C-alpha positions in Angstrom: -15.8 -5.8 0.1 -17.3 -9.1 -0.9 -19.0 -9.0 -4.3 -15.8 -7.1 -6.0 -13.3 -9.2 -8.0 -10.2 -8.8 -5.5 -8.4 -11.7 -7.7 -8.9 -10.1 -10.9 -7.7 -6.7 -9.3 -4.7 -8.1 -8.0 -3.5 -9.6 -11.1 -3.8 -6.2 -12.7 -2.2 -4.6 -9.8 1.0 -7.1 -10.1 1.3 -6.2 -13.6 1.5 -2.4 -13.1 3.9 -3.3 -10.2 6.2 -5.4 -12.5 6.5 -2.6 -15.0 7.5 -0.1 -12.3 10.2 -1.8 -10.4 12.8 0.6 -10.5 10.7 3.1 -8.8 9.4 0.7 -6.2 13.2 0.7 -5.2 13.4 4.2 -4.7 10.4 4.4 -2.8 11.2 1.4 -0.5 14.7 3.1 0.1 12.9 6.4 1.3 10.6 4.4 3.2 13.4 2.4 5.1 15.5 5.5 5.8 12.5 7.3 7.5 11.4 4.5 9.4 14.8 4.1 10.8 14.9 7.7 11.5 11.6 7.7 13.5 11.9 4.4 15.2 15.5 3.3 15.1 17.4 0.7 13.1 16.2 -2.5 15.0 13.3 -4.1 12.9 12.5 -6.3 16.0 11.3 -3.1 18.1 10.4 -1.1 15.0 7.2 -2.4 13.0 7.3 0.2 10.5 10.8 -0.6 9.6 10.1 -4.3 9.5 7.2 -3.8 7.1 9.5 -1.9 5.0 12.3 -4.4 5.0 9.7 -7.0 4.3 8.4 -5.4 1.2 12.3 -4.7 0.3 12.8 -8.5 0.6 9.8 -9.3 -1.4 10.8 -6.8 -4.3 14.2 -8.6 -4.4 16.1 -5.5 -3.1 19.7 -6.2 -2.5 20.9 -6.5 1.2 23.3 -3.8 1.0 20.8 -1.3 -0.4 18.6 -2.2 2.6 21.3 -1.6 5.1 22.6 1.8 3.6 19.1 3.0 3.9 18.9 1.9 7.5 22.3 3.7 8.2 21.0 7.0 6.6 18.2 7.0 8.6 20.0 6.3 12.0 22.7 8.9 11.0 25.4 6.3 10.4 25.8 7.5 6.9 24.9 11.2 5.5 21.6 11.2 3.7 18.5 13.4 2.7 16.2 14.4 5.4 12.6 13.5 4.1 9.5 14.9 5.6 5.9 13.1 5.6 3.1 14.6 3.8 -0.5 13.3 3.1 -2.7 15.0 0.5 -6.7 14.1 0.3 -8.9 14.7 -2.9 -11.5 13.2 -5.2 -11.0 11.4 -8.4 -13.5 10.2 -11.1 -17.2 10.1 -9.6 -16.2 11.6 -6.3 -14.2 8.8 -5.4 -11.8 9.5 -2.5 -8.2 9.6 -2.8 -5.3 9.8 -0.2 -1.8 10.5 -1.3 1.3 9.7 1.0 4.4 11.4 0.1 7.9 11.5 1.3 9.9 14.7 -0.2 12.7 17.0 0.8 10.9 19.8 -1.1 7.2 20.6 -0.1 6.6 23.2 -2.6 7.7 20.9 -5.4 5.5 18.0 -4.3 2.2 20.0 -3.6 2.5 21.5 -7.0 3.1 18.1 -8.6 0.1 16.4 -6.9 -2.2 19.3 -7.7 -1.2 19.1 -11.4 -1.9 15.5 -11.5 -5.1 15.9 -10.2 -6.4 18.8 -12.2 -4.9 17.2 -15.5 -6.6 13.9 -14.9 -10.3 15.0 -13.7 -9.7 15.1 -10.1 -9.9 17.7 -7.3 -7.4 18.2 -4.6 -9.2 18.6 -1.4 -8.5 20.1 2.2 -7.0 18.1 5.1 -9.5 15.7 6.4 -11.9 15.8 3.7 -11.7 12.0 2.9 -9.6 10.6 5.9 -12.8 9.8 7.8 -13.5 7.1 5.4 -10.1 5.2 5.8 -8.9 2.7 8.3 -5.4 1.7 8.7 -5.1 -2.2 8.6 -3.3 -5.0 7.1 -4.3 -7.6 4.7 -3.4 -10.9 3.0 -5.0 -12.3 0.0 -5.2 -15.9 -0.9 -6.5 -17.4 -4.0 -9.8 -19.4 -4.6 -8.0 -22.7 -4.2 -7.1 -22.0 -0.5 -8.6 -24.6 2.0 -11.1 -22.1 3.9 -11.5 -24.0 7.2 -7.5 -24.6 7.6 -6.8 -21.0 6.5 -9.4 -19.6 9.0 -7.8 -21.7 11.8 -4.4 -20.8 11.2 -5.3 -17.2 10.8 -7.2 -16.7 13.9 -4.7 -18.6 16.0 -2.0 -16.2 14.5 -4.1 -13.2 15.7 -5.7 -12.1 12.7 -8.9 -9.9 13.1 -10.8 -11.4 10.4 -11.0 -13.9 7.2 -13.1 -12.6 4.5 -14.5 -15.0 1.7 -15.1 -12.9 -1.4 -17.7 -13.8 -4.1 -14.6 -14.7 -6.6 -13.6 -17.5 -4.4 -10.6 -15.6 -3.0 -10.0 -15.1 0.8 -8.6 -12.1 2.5 -7.1 -11.9 6.1 -7.5 -8.9 8.1 -4.9 -7.7 10.6 -3.8 -5.0 12.7 -1.0 -2.9 11.1 1.6 -3.9 13.7 0.4 -7.5 13.7 0.8 -8.0 9.8 4.5 -9.3 9.6 4.0 -11.6 12.3 0.8 -13.0 10.9 2.1 -13.4 7.5 5.2 -15.2 8.9 3.0 -17.6 10.9 0.7 -18.3 7.9 3.7 -19.2 5.8 4.7 -21.5 8.3 1.6 -23.2 8.5 1.8 -23.5 4.6 -0.2 -20.7 3.4 1.7 -18.1 1.1 -0.4 -15.0 0.2 -0.7 -13.8 -3.4 -0.8 -10.2 -2.3 -0.5 -8.5 0.9 0.3 -4.9 2.6 -0.5 -2.6 5.3 -2.6 0.0 3.9 -5.3 2.5 4.3 -8.6 0.6 3.5 -11.7 2.6 2.4 -14.5 1.7 4.5 -17.4 2.6 1.8 -16.2 1.9 -1.7 -17.3 3.4 -5.0 -17.4 0.9 -8.0 -16.2 2.5 -11.4 -16.8 0.8 -14.7 -15.9 1.3 -18.4 -14.3 4.9 -19.3 -14.9 6.0 -15.7 -12.7 3.2 -14.5 -10.2 4.0 -17.3 -10.0 7.7 -16.2 -9.7 6.8 -12.6 -6.7 4.3 -13.3 -4.8 7.1 -15.1 -5.2 9.5 -12.2 -4.1 6.9 -10.0 -1.1 6.2 -12.3 -0.3 9.7 -12.8 -0.2 10.3 -8.9 2.0 7.1 -8.4 4.4 7.9 -11.1 5.6 11.1 -9.3 8.8 10.8 -7.7 7.6 12.1 -4.0 4.6 9.8 -4.0 4.8 6.7 -1.8 1.3 5.2 -1.7 -2.1 6.2 -3.3 -5.1 5.0 -1.3 -8.5 5.1 -3.1 -12.1 4.2 -2.4 -12.7 3.3 -6.0 -13.1 -0.4 -7.1 -11.9 -0.4 -10.9 -13.7 -2.8 -12.9 -11.4 -2.8 -15.8 -11.6 -4.8 -18.9 
C-alpha cells in the first residue's frame, strides 16, 4: 500500500461522496435494516449494526430515520425484505472488482450490474474469480501532520493490528472488522480524529491505473455505485487521477 497517494485519493473520494449524499442515506437505511434483521436491534451486541449506525451518524442522518430502519429490520415495522448478493468481475486493465448489493429483485440487480460492466469496459465474472485477492478489514486514515509515535502507541493499545506510514505522509491504522468502531472511539478519546475510515474489502495485490485508464475505471466504478441496489464497490485498482 505504501507508495500510493492515499491522501490525494481520499480527497477525491470525499468530493464524490458529498455529491451523492441522498443515495448514501438510502444505502445506509438498507444496511441498518438488514443488520438489525440478521443480528438484532442492539448495536452493543451486533457489530454490523453498530458500524452501520456509526456511518449514519457520520453522514448526519436523523435519529428517527435510523430507528425506523432498525424497527423494520426487527419486525416492529413492516418493511421490504432485502437479500444480499455479491458480484465479482474485472475492470480496466484486468483490475479486480467486487460489488455488494442489497435488493428485493435479484433479476433486476444482475441485469443492471452486468449492463454497467459491459457498457464501461469491464467483464462480469464468476463467483470466487477475484474474492481470493480481498481481505475483510477496517482502516482509519490520518493526515500527514499526525504525530506518528503517539498515534502508534494509542492504536496498538486500543487493539489495532498495524499502523502503516505511507509515502505521502499519511498514516493508516488497520483493524479487525469487529474492532473498528471501538478502536475509532478509543483513538478519538486519545485526541486522534480520522479523516477517513471504514470496514472494507481490501485488495491484497493492487493495480495502479493512470491517465485514460484511470478515468475509464472511475467511470465504471461510478456507474456501479449509481445503481440503486449496489451498496459497496471494492476494487484492486489504485487510480492516479489528474
